[in-house]
PDB file of the backbone (N, CA, C, O) and the ligand in Angstrom, with CONECT records:
HET     ZN  A 101       1
ATOM      1  N   MET A   1      -1.928 -12.794   4.682  1.00  0.00           N
ATOM      2  CA  MET A   1      -2.229 -11.357   4.539  1.00  0.00           C
ATOM      3  C   MET A   1      -3.071 -11.159   3.284  1.00  0.00           C
ATOM      4  O   MET A   1      -2.584 -11.325   2.166  1.00  0.00           O
ATOM      5  N   SER A   2      -4.332 -10.806   3.478  1.00  0.00           N
ATOM      6  CA  SER A   2      -5.196 -10.605   2.319  1.00  0.00           C
ATOM      7  C   SER A   2      -4.906  -9.259   1.682  1.00  0.00           C
ATOM      8  O   SER A   2      -4.375  -8.352   2.321  1.00  0.00           O
ATOM      9  N   ARG A   3      -5.260  -9.148   0.428  1.00  0.00           N
ATOM     10  CA  ARG A   3      -4.981  -7.910  -0.307  1.00  0.00           C
ATOM     11  C   ARG A   3      -6.077  -6.887  -0.002  1.00  0.00           C
ATOM     12  O   ARG A   3      -6.984  -6.645  -0.798  1.00  0.00           O
ATOM     13  N   ARG A   4      -5.948  -6.299   1.187  1.00  0.00           N
ATOM     14  CA  ARG A   4      -6.957  -5.376   1.675  1.00  0.00           C
ATOM     15  C   ARG A   4      -6.253  -4.334   2.537  1.00  0.00           C
ATOM     16  O   ARG A   4      -5.318  -4.660   3.269  1.00  0.00           O
ATOM     17  N   CYS A   5      -6.700  -3.079   2.451  1.00  0.00           N
ATOM     18  CA  CYS A   5      -6.096  -2.014   3.245  1.00  0.00           C
ATOM     19  C   CYS A   5      -6.501  -2.193   4.706  1.00  0.00           C
ATOM     20  O   CYS A   5      -7.680  -2.371   5.011  1.00  0.00           O
ATOM     21  N   SER A   6      -5.504  -2.144   5.621  1.00  0.00           N
ATOM     22  CA  SER A   6      -5.806  -2.385   7.031  1.00  0.00           C
ATOM     23  C   SER A   6      -6.370  -1.140   7.711  1.00  0.00           C
ATOM     24  O   SER A   6      -6.793  -1.222   8.864  1.00  0.00           O
ATOM     25  N   ILE A   7      -6.391   0.001   7.039  1.00  0.00           N
ATOM     26  CA  ILE A   7      -6.926   1.230   7.625  1.00  0.00           C
ATOM     27  C   ILE A   7      -8.389   1.425   7.200  1.00  0.00           C
ATOM     28  O   ILE A   7      -9.281   1.529   8.042  1.00  0.00           O
ATOM     29  N   CYS A   8      -8.617   1.472   5.889  1.00  0.00           N
ATOM     30  CA  CYS A   8      -9.976   1.774   5.419  1.00  0.00           C
ATOM     31  C   CYS A   8     -10.722   0.526   4.959  1.00  0.00           C
ATOM     32  O   CYS A   8     -11.922   0.593   4.692  1.00  0.00           O
ATOM     33  N   GLY A   9     -10.032  -0.616   4.861  1.00  0.00           N
ATOM     34  CA  GLY A   9     -10.689  -1.852   4.472  1.00  0.00           C
ATOM     35  C   GLY A   9     -10.962  -1.985   2.987  1.00  0.00           C
ATOM     36  O   GLY A   9     -11.725  -2.852   2.560  1.00  0.00           O
ATOM     37  N   LYS A  10     -10.324  -1.108   2.190  1.00  0.00           N
ATOM     38  CA  LYS A  10     -10.527  -1.152   0.743  1.00  0.00           C
ATOM     39  C   LYS A  10      -9.971  -2.459   0.180  1.00  0.00           C
ATOM     40  O   LYS A  10      -8.876  -2.883   0.547  1.00  0.00           O
ATOM     41  N   LYS A  11     -10.735  -3.094  -0.716  1.00  0.00           N
ATOM     42  CA  LYS A  11     -10.292  -4.357  -1.307  1.00  0.00           C
ATOM     43  C   LYS A  11     -10.550  -4.348  -2.809  1.00  0.00           C
ATOM     44  O   LYS A  11     -11.115  -3.405  -3.364  1.00  0.00           O
ATOM     45  N   GLY A  12     -10.118  -5.426  -3.442  1.00  0.00           N
ATOM     46  CA  GLY A  12     -10.240  -5.509  -4.886  1.00  0.00           C
ATOM     47  C   GLY A  12     -11.673  -5.626  -5.353  1.00  0.00           C
ATOM     48  O   GLY A  12     -12.562  -5.992  -4.583  1.00  0.00           O
ATOM     49  N   LEU A  13     -11.895  -5.315  -6.614  1.00  0.00           N
ATOM     50  CA  LEU A  13     -13.231  -5.441  -7.175  1.00  0.00           C
ATOM     51  C   LEU A  13     -13.216  -6.415  -8.345  1.00  0.00           C
ATOM     52  O   LEU A  13     -12.173  -6.672  -8.946  1.00  0.00           O
ATOM     53  N   TYR A  14     -14.396  -6.955  -8.656  1.00  0.00           N
ATOM     54  CA  TYR A  14     -14.527  -7.902  -9.744  1.00  0.00           C
ATOM     55  C   TYR A  14     -15.100  -7.189 -10.958  1.00  0.00           C
ATOM     56  O   TYR A  14     -15.891  -6.254 -10.836  1.00  0.00           O
ATOM     57  N   GLY A  15     -14.689  -7.642 -12.112  1.00  0.00           N
ATOM     58  CA  GLY A  15     -15.231  -7.071 -13.337  1.00  0.00           C
ATOM     59  C   GLY A  15     -15.041  -8.045 -14.469  1.00  0.00           C
ATOM     60  O   GLY A  15     -14.585  -9.169 -14.263  1.00  0.00           O
ATOM     61  N   SER A  16     -15.387  -7.622 -15.657  1.00  0.00           N
ATOM     62  CA  SER A  16     -15.131  -8.473 -16.812  1.00  0.00           C
ATOM     63  C   SER A  16     -14.363  -7.703 -17.858  1.00  0.00           C
ATOM     64  O   SER A  16     -14.582  -6.513 -18.080  1.00  0.00           O
ATOM     65  N   GLN A  17     -13.451  -8.423 -18.495  1.00  0.00           N
ATOM     66  CA  GLN A  17     -12.677  -7.847 -19.573  1.00  0.00           C
ATOM     67  C   GLN A  17     -13.411  -8.233 -20.857  1.00  0.00           C
ATOM     68  O   GLN A  17     -13.625  -9.415 -21.126  1.00  0.00           O
ATOM     69  N   VAL A  18     -13.789  -7.244 -21.632  1.00  0.00           N
ATOM     70  CA  VAL A  18     -14.568  -7.507 -22.843  1.00  0.00           C
ATOM     71  C   VAL A  18     -13.705  -7.164 -24.048  1.00  0.00           C
ATOM     72  O   VAL A  18     -13.322  -6.010 -24.237  1.00  0.00           O
ATOM     73  N   SER A  19     -13.403  -8.156 -24.851  1.00  0.00           N
ATOM     74  CA  SER A  19     -12.563  -7.933 -26.024  1.00  0.00           C
ATOM     75  C   SER A  19     -13.402  -7.351 -27.168  1.00  0.00           C
ATOM     76  O   SER A  19     -14.615  -7.179 -27.050  1.00  0.00           O
ATOM     77  N   HIS A  20     -12.724  -7.059 -28.260  1.00  0.00           N
ATOM     78  CA  HIS A  20     -13.430  -6.477 -29.404  1.00  0.00           C
ATOM     79  C   HIS A  20     -14.445  -7.454 -29.987  1.00  0.00           C
ATOM     80  O   HIS A  20     -15.492  -7.048 -30.493  1.00  0.00           O
ATOM     81  N   SER A  21     -14.125  -8.752 -29.912  1.00  0.00           N
ATOM     82  CA  SER A  21     -15.065  -9.762 -30.399  1.00  0.00           C
ATOM     83  C   SER A  21     -16.086 -10.143 -29.328  1.00  0.00           C
ATOM     84  O   SER A  21     -16.818 -11.121 -29.476  1.00  0.00           O
ATOM     85  N   HIS A  22     -16.127  -9.366 -28.258  1.00  0.00           N
ATOM     86  CA  HIS A  22     -17.058  -9.530 -27.145  1.00  0.00           C
ATOM     87  C   HIS A  22     -16.852 -10.827 -26.388  1.00  0.00           C
ATOM     88  O   HIS A  22     -17.785 -11.350 -25.780  1.00  0.00           O
ATOM     89  N   HIS A  23     -15.636 -11.349 -26.422  1.00  0.00           N
ATOM     90  CA  HIS A  23     -15.304 -12.507 -25.592  1.00  0.00           C
ATOM     91  C   HIS A  23     -15.058 -11.980 -24.184  1.00  0.00           C
ATOM     92  O   HIS A  23     -14.221 -11.099 -23.988  1.00  0.00           O
ATOM     93  N   ILE A  24     -15.786 -12.518 -23.196  1.00  0.00           N
ATOM     94  CA  ILE A  24     -15.736 -11.953 -21.846  1.00  0.00           C
ATOM     95  C   ILE A  24     -14.952 -12.873 -20.923  1.00  0.00           C
ATOM     96  O   ILE A  24     -15.243 -14.065 -20.823  1.00  0.00           O
ATOM     97  N   THR A  25     -13.961 -12.312 -20.255  1.00  0.00           N
ATOM     98  CA  THR A  25     -13.202 -13.043 -19.239  1.00  0.00           C
ATOM     99  C   THR A  25     -13.253 -12.248 -17.947  1.00  0.00           C
ATOM    100  O   THR A  25     -13.405 -11.026 -17.948  1.00  0.00           O
ATOM    101  N   LYS A  26     -13.119 -12.983 -16.831  1.00  0.00           N
ATOM    102  CA  LYS A  26     -13.129 -12.340 -15.508  1.00  0.00           C
ATOM    103  C   LYS A  26     -11.840 -11.554 -15.295  1.00  0.00           C
ATOM    104  O   LYS A  26     -10.769 -11.988 -15.718  1.00  0.00           O
ATOM    105  N   ARG A  27     -11.939 -10.413 -14.647  1.00  0.00           N
ATOM    106  CA  ARG A  27     -10.752  -9.649 -14.289  1.00  0.00           C
ATOM    107  C   ARG A  27     -10.937  -9.086 -12.885  1.00  0.00           C
ATOM    108  O   ARG A  27     -12.057  -8.931 -12.398  1.00  0.00           O
ATOM    109  N   ARG A  28      -9.790  -8.782 -12.242  1.00  0.00           N
ATOM    110  CA  ARG A  28      -9.837  -8.207 -10.894  1.00  0.00           C
ATOM    111  C   ARG A  28      -8.989  -6.958 -10.869  1.00  0.00           C
ATOM    112  O   ARG A  28      -7.960  -6.879 -11.540  1.00  0.00           O
ATOM    113  N   GLN A  29      -9.428  -5.974 -10.087  1.00  0.00           N
ATOM    114  CA  GLN A  29      -8.675  -4.740  -9.905  1.00  0.00           C
ATOM    115  C   GLN A  29      -8.423  -4.569  -8.427  1.00  0.00           C
ATOM    116  O   GLN A  29      -9.345  -4.673  -7.617  1.00  0.00           O
ATOM    117  N   PHE A  30      -7.153  -4.301  -8.062  1.00  0.00           N
ATOM    118  CA  PHE A  30      -6.795  -4.172  -6.658  1.00  0.00           C
ATOM    119  C   PHE A  30      -6.383  -2.739  -6.339  1.00  0.00           C
ATOM    120  O   PHE A  30      -5.860  -2.043  -7.209  1.00  0.00           O
ATOM    121  N   PRO A  31      -6.611  -2.284  -5.096  1.00  0.00           N
ATOM    122  CA  PRO A  31      -6.141  -0.953  -4.706  1.00  0.00           C
ATOM    123  C   PRO A  31      -4.612  -0.926  -4.662  1.00  0.00           C
ATOM    124  O   PRO A  31      -3.969  -1.972  -4.583  1.00  0.00           O
ATOM    125  N   ASN A  32      -4.040   0.268  -4.714  1.00  0.00           N
ATOM    126  CA  ASN A  32      -2.599   0.467  -4.699  1.00  0.00           C
ATOM    127  C   ASN A  32      -2.092   0.255  -3.275  1.00  0.00           C
ATOM    128  O   ASN A  32      -1.957   1.201  -2.499  1.00  0.00           O
ATOM    129  N   LEU A  33      -1.811  -1.019  -2.948  1.00  0.00           N
ATOM    130  CA  LEU A  33      -1.431  -1.370  -1.581  1.00  0.00           C
ATOM    131  C   LEU A  33       0.081  -1.337  -1.406  1.00  0.00           C
ATOM    132  O   LEU A  33       0.827  -1.815  -2.262  1.00  0.00           O
ATOM    133  N   ARG A  34       0.529  -0.764  -0.279  1.00  0.00           N
ATOM    134  CA  ARG A  34       1.950  -0.685   0.068  1.00  0.00           C
ATOM    135  C   ARG A  34       2.150  -1.392   1.392  1.00  0.00           C
ATOM    136  O   ARG A  34       1.345  -1.254   2.313  1.00  0.00           O
ATOM    137  N   LYS A  35       3.242  -2.157   1.478  1.00  0.00           N
ATOM    138  CA  LYS A  35       3.555  -2.847   2.733  1.00  0.00           C
ATOM    139  C   LYS A  35       4.425  -1.911   3.564  1.00  0.00           C
ATOM    140  O   LYS A  35       5.542  -1.588   3.161  1.00  0.00           O
ATOM    141  N   ILE A  36       3.931  -1.475   4.711  1.00  0.00           N
ATOM    142  CA  ILE A  36       4.684  -0.570   5.568  1.00  0.00           C
ATOM    143  C   ILE A  36       4.745  -1.140   6.981  1.00  0.00           C
ATOM    144  O   ILE A  36       3.996  -2.047   7.343  1.00  0.00           O
ATOM    145  N   ARG A  37       5.664  -0.575   7.770  1.00  0.00           N
ATOM    146  CA  ARG A  37       5.777  -0.970   9.170  1.00  0.00           C
ATOM    147  C   ARG A  37       5.190   0.143  10.022  1.00  0.00           C
ATOM    148  O   ARG A  37       5.557   1.308   9.871  1.00  0.00           O
ATOM    149  N   THR A  38       4.281  -0.216  10.915  1.00  0.00           N
ATOM    150  CA  THR A  38       3.651   0.761  11.783  1.00  0.00           C
ATOM    151  C   THR A  38       3.384   0.133  13.145  1.00  0.00           C
ATOM    152  O   THR A  38       3.555  -1.072  13.329  1.00  0.00           O
ATOM    153  N   LYS A  39       2.963   0.964  14.098  1.00  0.00           N
ATOM    154  CA  LYS A  39       2.698   0.469  15.441  1.00  0.00           C
ATOM    155  C   LYS A  39       1.248   0.043  15.559  1.00  0.00           C
ATOM    156  O   LYS A  39       0.338   0.841  15.332  1.00  0.00           O
ATOM    157  N   VAL A  40       1.031  -1.231  15.918  1.00  0.00           N
ATOM    158  CA  VAL A  40      -0.310  -1.751  16.152  1.00  0.00           C
ATOM    159  C   VAL A  40      -0.339  -2.283  17.573  1.00  0.00           C
ATOM    160  O   VAL A  40       0.362  -3.243  17.893  1.00  0.00           O
ATOM    161  N   ASN A  41      -1.148  -1.664  18.432  1.00  0.00           N
ATOM    162  CA  ASN A  41      -1.268  -2.023  19.862  1.00  0.00           C
ATOM    163  C   ASN A  41       0.096  -2.016  20.551  1.00  0.00           C
ATOM    164  O   ASN A  41       0.400  -2.902  21.350  1.00  0.00           O
ATOM    165  N   GLY A  42       0.925  -0.997  20.232  1.00  0.00           N
ATOM    166  CA  GLY A  42       2.219  -0.862  20.882  1.00  0.00           C
ATOM    167  C   GLY A  42       3.333  -1.697  20.283  1.00  0.00           C
ATOM    168  O   GLY A  42       4.483  -1.576  20.706  1.00  0.00           O
ATOM    169  N   LYS A  43       3.017  -2.560  19.288  1.00  0.00           N
ATOM    170  CA  LYS A  43       4.035  -3.407  18.662  1.00  0.00           C
ATOM    171  C   LYS A  43       4.221  -2.997  17.210  1.00  0.00           C
ATOM    172  O   LYS A  43       3.264  -2.640  16.523  1.00  0.00           O
ATOM    173  N   ILE A  44       5.487  -3.054  16.746  1.00  0.00           N
ATOM    174  CA  ILE A  44       5.757  -2.713  15.350  1.00  0.00           C
ATOM    175  C   ILE A  44       5.385  -3.915  14.478  1.00  0.00           C
ATOM    176  O   ILE A  44       5.832  -5.038  14.709  1.00  0.00           O
ATOM    177  N   LYS A  45       4.552  -3.641  13.469  1.00  0.00           N
ATOM    178  CA  LYS A  45       4.020  -4.708  12.641  1.00  0.00           C
ATOM    179  C   LYS A  45       4.009  -4.256  11.181  1.00  0.00           C
ATOM    180  O   LYS A  45       3.830  -3.072  10.895  1.00  0.00           O
ATOM    181  N   ALA A  46       4.204  -5.210  10.250  1.00  0.00           N
ATOM    182  CA  ALA A  46       4.107  -4.912   8.824  1.00  0.00           C
ATOM    183  C   ALA A  46       2.659  -5.079   8.396  1.00  0.00           C
ATOM    184  O   ALA A  46       2.079  -6.153   8.563  1.00  0.00           O
ATOM    185  N   VAL A  47       2.071  -4.023   7.844  1.00  0.00           N
ATOM    186  CA  VAL A  47       0.682  -4.080   7.407  1.00  0.00           C
ATOM    187  C   VAL A  47       0.570  -3.549   5.983  1.00  0.00           C
ATOM    188  O   VAL A  47       1.427  -2.802   5.512  1.00  0.00           O
ATOM    189  N   LEU A  48      -0.503  -3.949   5.311  1.00  0.00           N
ATOM    190  CA  LEU A  48      -0.783  -3.433   3.974  1.00  0.00           C
ATOM    191  C   LEU A  48      -1.692  -2.218   4.106  1.00  0.00           C
ATOM    192  O   LEU A  48      -2.750  -2.281   4.732  1.00  0.00           O
ATOM    193  N   VAL A  49      -1.256  -1.098   3.500  1.00  0.00           N
ATOM    194  CA  VAL A  49      -2.022   0.140   3.558  1.00  0.00           C
ATOM    195  C   VAL A  49      -2.120   0.676   2.134  1.00  0.00           C
ATOM    196  O   VAL A  49      -1.141   0.652   1.389  1.00  0.00           O
ATOM    197  N   CYS A  50      -3.296   1.158   1.759  1.00  0.00           N
ATOM    198  CA  CYS A  50      -3.453   1.680   0.407  1.00  0.00           C
ATOM    199  C   CYS A  50      -2.780   3.041   0.282  1.00  0.00           C
ATOM    200  O   CYS A  50      -2.569   3.730   1.280  1.00  0.00           O
ATOM    201  N   ALA A  51      -2.447   3.424  -0.942  1.00  0.00           N
ATOM    202  CA  ALA A  51      -1.696   4.652  -1.194  1.00  0.00           C
ATOM    203  C   ALA A  51      -2.484   5.888  -0.774  1.00  0.00           C
ATOM    204  O   ALA A  51      -1.889   6.896  -0.393  1.00  0.00           O
ATOM    205  N   LYS A  52      -3.809   5.827  -0.838  1.00  0.00           N
ATOM    206  CA  LYS A  52      -4.633   6.968  -0.429  1.00  0.00           C
ATOM    207  C   LYS A  52      -4.522   7.230   1.055  1.00  0.00           C
ATOM    208  O   LYS A  52      -4.448   8.385   1.477  1.00  0.00           O
ATOM    209  N   CYS A  53      -4.507   6.157   1.869  1.00  0.00           N
ATOM    210  CA  CYS A  53      -4.360   6.312   3.318  1.00  0.00           C
ATOM    211  C   CYS A  53      -2.963   6.816   3.665  1.00  0.00           C
ATOM    212  O   CYS A  53      -2.803   7.590   4.609  1.00  0.00           O
ATOM    213  N   LEU A  54      -1.949   6.386   2.909  1.00  0.00           N
ATOM    214  CA  LEU A  54      -0.587   6.863   3.141  1.00  0.00           C
ATOM    215  C   LEU A  54      -0.502   8.354   2.847  1.00  0.00           C
ATOM    216  O   LEU A  54       0.102   9.110   3.608  1.00  0.00           O
ATOM    217  N   LYS A  55      -1.106   8.771   1.745  1.00  0.00           N
ATOM    218  CA  LYS A  55      -1.059  10.167   1.317  1.00  0.00           C
ATOM    219  C   LYS A  55      -1.820  11.057   2.292  1.00  0.00           C
ATOM    220  O   LYS A  55      -1.451  12.213   2.498  1.00  0.00           O
ATOM    221  N   ALA A  56      -2.878  10.525   2.890  1.00  0.00           N
ATOM    222  CA  ALA A  56      -3.688  11.295   3.836  1.00  0.00           C
ATOM    223  C   ALA A  56      -3.104  11.260   5.243  1.00  0.00           C
ATOM    224  O   ALA A  56      -3.723  11.771   6.176  1.00  0.00           O
ATOM    225  N   ASN A  57      -1.894  10.652   5.416  1.00  0.00           N
ATOM    226  CA  ASN A  57      -1.201  10.572   6.708  1.00  0.00           C
ATOM    227  C   ASN A  57      -2.046   9.881   7.781  1.00  0.00           C
ATOM    228  O   ASN A  57      -2.084  10.317   8.932  1.00  0.00           O
ATOM    229  N   LYS A  58      -2.713   8.813   7.394  1.00  0.00           N
ATOM    230  CA  LYS A  58      -3.541   8.099   8.365  1.00  0.00           C
ATOM    231  C   LYS A  58      -2.732   7.085   9.163  1.00  0.00           C
ATOM    232  O   LYS A  58      -3.215   6.552  10.161  1.00  0.00           O
ATOM    233  N   VAL A  59      -1.498   6.816   8.725  1.00  0.00           N
ATOM    234  CA  VAL A  59      -0.642   5.862   9.446  1.00  0.00           C
ATOM    235  C   VAL A  59       0.721   6.489   9.702  1.00  0.00           C
ATOM    236  O   VAL A  59       1.178   7.360   8.962  1.00  0.00           O
ATOM    237  N   GLU A  60       1.363   6.015  10.785  1.00  0.00           N
ATOM    238  CA  GLU A  60       2.708   6.461  11.109  1.00  0.00           C
ATOM    239  C   GLU A  60       3.681   5.397  10.603  1.00  0.00           C
ATOM    240  O   GLU A  60       3.672   4.263  11.081  1.00  0.00           O
ATOM    241  N   ILE A  61       4.520   5.769   9.631  1.00  0.00           N
ATOM    242  CA  ILE A  61       5.469   4.817   9.057  1.00  0.00           C
ATOM    243  C   ILE A  61       6.705   4.772   9.948  1.00  0.00           C
ATOM    244  O   ILE A  61       7.281   5.809  10.275  1.00  0.00           O
ATOM    245  N   ILE A  62       7.111   3.563  10.339  1.00  0.00           N
ATOM    246  CA  ILE A  62       8.283   3.391  11.185  1.00  0.00           C
ATOM    247  C   ILE A  62       9.405   2.802  10.343  1.00  0.00           C
ATOM    248  O   ILE A  62       9.278   1.725   9.760  1.00  0.00           O
ATOM    249  N   ILE A  63      10.521   3.554  10.298  1.00  0.00           N
ATOM    250  CA  ILE A  63      11.691   3.097   9.551  1.00  0.00           C
ATOM    251  C   ILE A  63      12.708   2.587  10.563  1.00  0.00           C
ATOM    252  O   ILE A  63      13.194   3.352  11.397  1.00  0.00           O
ATOM    253  N   THR A  64      13.033   1.287  10.494  1.00  0.00           N
ATOM    254  CA  THR A  64      13.941   0.690  11.480  1.00  0.00           C
ATOM    255  C   THR A  64      15.343   0.490  10.920  1.00  0.00           C
ATOM    256  O   THR A  64      16.319   0.541  11.669  1.00  0.00           O
ATOM    257  N   HIS A  65      15.459   0.262   9.599  1.00  0.00           N
ATOM    258  CA  HIS A  65      16.769   0.039   9.005  1.00  0.00           C
ATOM    259  C   HIS A  65      17.540   1.355   8.961  1.00  0.00           C
ATOM    260  O   HIS A  65      17.016   2.330   8.422  1.00  0.00           O
ATOM    261  N   PRO A  66      18.789   1.436   9.514  1.00  0.00           N
ATOM    262  CA  PRO A  66      19.508   2.704   9.588  1.00  0.00           C
ATOM    263  C   PRO A  66      19.841   3.302   8.224  1.00  0.00           C
ATOM    264  O   PRO A  66      19.790   4.521   8.061  1.00  0.00           O
ATOM    265  N   GLN A  67      20.188   2.450   7.224  1.00  0.00           N
ATOM    266  CA  GLN A  67      20.544   2.970   5.908  1.00  0.00           C
ATOM    267  C   GLN A  67      19.341   3.624   5.229  1.00  0.00           C
ATOM    268  O   GLN A  67      19.462   4.678   4.605  1.00  0.00           O
ATOM    269  N   VAL A  68      18.189   2.988   5.360  1.00  0.00           N
ATOM    270  CA  VAL A  68      16.968   3.525   4.765  1.00  0.00           C
ATOM    271  C   VAL A  68      16.590   4.841   5.439  1.00  0.00           C
ATOM    272  O   VAL A  68      16.152   5.787   4.785  1.00  0.00           O
ATOM    273  N   ALA A  69      16.770   4.883   6.781  1.00  0.00           N
ATOM    274  CA  ALA A  69      16.441   6.092   7.533  1.00  0.00           C
ATOM    275  C   ALA A  69      17.348   7.248   7.118  1.00  0.00           C
ATOM    276  O   ALA A  69      16.897   8.390   7.029  1.00  0.00           O
ATOM    277  N   ASN A  70      18.646   6.950   6.860  1.00  0.00           N
ATOM    278  CA  ASN A  70      19.578   7.989   6.443  1.00  0.00           C
ATOM    279  C   ASN A  70      19.216   8.534   5.069  1.00  0.00           C
ATOM    280  O   ASN A  70      19.243   9.746   4.854  1.00  0.00           O
ATOM    281  N   SER A  71      18.876   7.637   4.130  1.00  0.00           N
ATOM    282  CA  SER A  71      18.564   8.088   2.774  1.00  0.00           C
ATOM    283  C   SER A  71      17.248   8.849   2.750  1.00  0.00           C
ATOM    284  O   SER A  71      17.062   9.727   1.907  1.00  0.00           O
ATOM    285  N   ALA A  72      16.334   8.532   3.653  1.00  0.00           N
ATOM    286  CA  ALA A  72      15.058   9.237   3.711  1.00  0.00           C
ATOM    287  C   ALA A  72      15.248  10.655   4.234  1.00  0.00           C
ATOM    288  O   ALA A  72      14.582  11.591   3.792  1.00  0.00           O
ATOM    289  N   ARG A  73      16.191  10.797   5.206  1.00  0.00           N
ATOM    290  CA  ARG A  73      16.421  12.124   5.769  1.00  0.00           C
ATOM    291  C   ARG A  73      17.271  12.996   4.844  1.00  0.00           C
ATOM    292  O   ARG A  73      16.954  14.163   4.613  1.00  0.00           O
ATOM    293  N   GLY A  74      18.356  12.414   4.316  1.00  0.00           N
ATOM    294  CA  GLY A  74      19.278  13.212   3.497  1.00  0.00           C
ATOM    295  C   GLY A  74      18.987  13.120   2.016  1.00  0.00           C
ATOM    296  O   GLY A  74      19.898  12.920   1.213  1.00  0.00           O
ATOM    297  N   SER A  75      17.711  13.266   1.644  1.00  0.00           N
ATOM    298  CA  SER A  75      17.352  13.154   0.242  1.00  0.00           C
ATOM    299  C   SER A  75      17.715  14.407  -0.553  1.00  0.00           C
ATOM    300  O   SER A  75      17.795  14.354  -1.780  1.00  0.00           O
ATOM    301  N   ASP A  76      17.936  15.534   0.130  1.00  0.00           N
ATOM    302  CA  ASP A  76      18.184  16.790  -0.578  1.00  0.00           C
ATOM    303  C   ASP A  76      19.671  17.102  -0.740  1.00  0.00           C
ATOM    304  O   ASP A  76      20.025  18.212  -1.136  1.00  0.00           O
ATOM    305  N   ASN A  77      20.575  16.107  -0.431  1.00  0.00           N
ATOM    306  CA  ASN A  77      21.991  16.384  -0.589  1.00  0.00           C
ATOM    307  C   ASN A  77      22.486  16.178  -2.010  1.00  0.00           C
ATOM    308  O   ASN A  77      23.642  16.473  -2.311  1.00  0.00           O
ATOM    309  N   LYS A  78      21.625  15.675  -2.889  1.00  0.00           N
ATOM    310  CA  LYS A  78      21.994  15.543  -4.307  1.00  0.00           C
ATOM    311  C   LYS A  78      21.615  16.851  -5.020  1.00  0.00           C
ATOM    312  O   LYS A  78      20.466  17.291  -4.980  1.00  0.00           O
ATOM    313  N   ALA A  79      22.614  17.454  -5.671  1.00  0.00           N
ATOM    314  CA  ALA A  79      22.364  18.738  -6.329  1.00  0.00           C
ATOM    315  C   ALA A  79      21.843  18.548  -7.739  1.00  0.00           C
ATOM    316  O   ALA A  79      21.579  19.527  -8.437  1.00  0.00           O
TER     317      ALA A  79
HETATM  318 ZN    ZN A 101      -6.841   2.638   2.817  1.00  0.00          ZN2+
END
């Protein structure tokens, strides 16, 4: 599984880290990827999706574990 969003195809970028003494080293920046379960061609699959696609509701998150599903629904019972 490469570090790339499966919805928009966003991937990491290359850059250089420049210190005060101008010593340059390679650096990489990756998108905010989340591993979620969603339906792909009718089958439930774990895919990497960036946080922007999640926020824009571009994917349907499937929660299969009953405890996780309960805590997601009853989040407002804590006063
Ligand atoms: Zn994305």
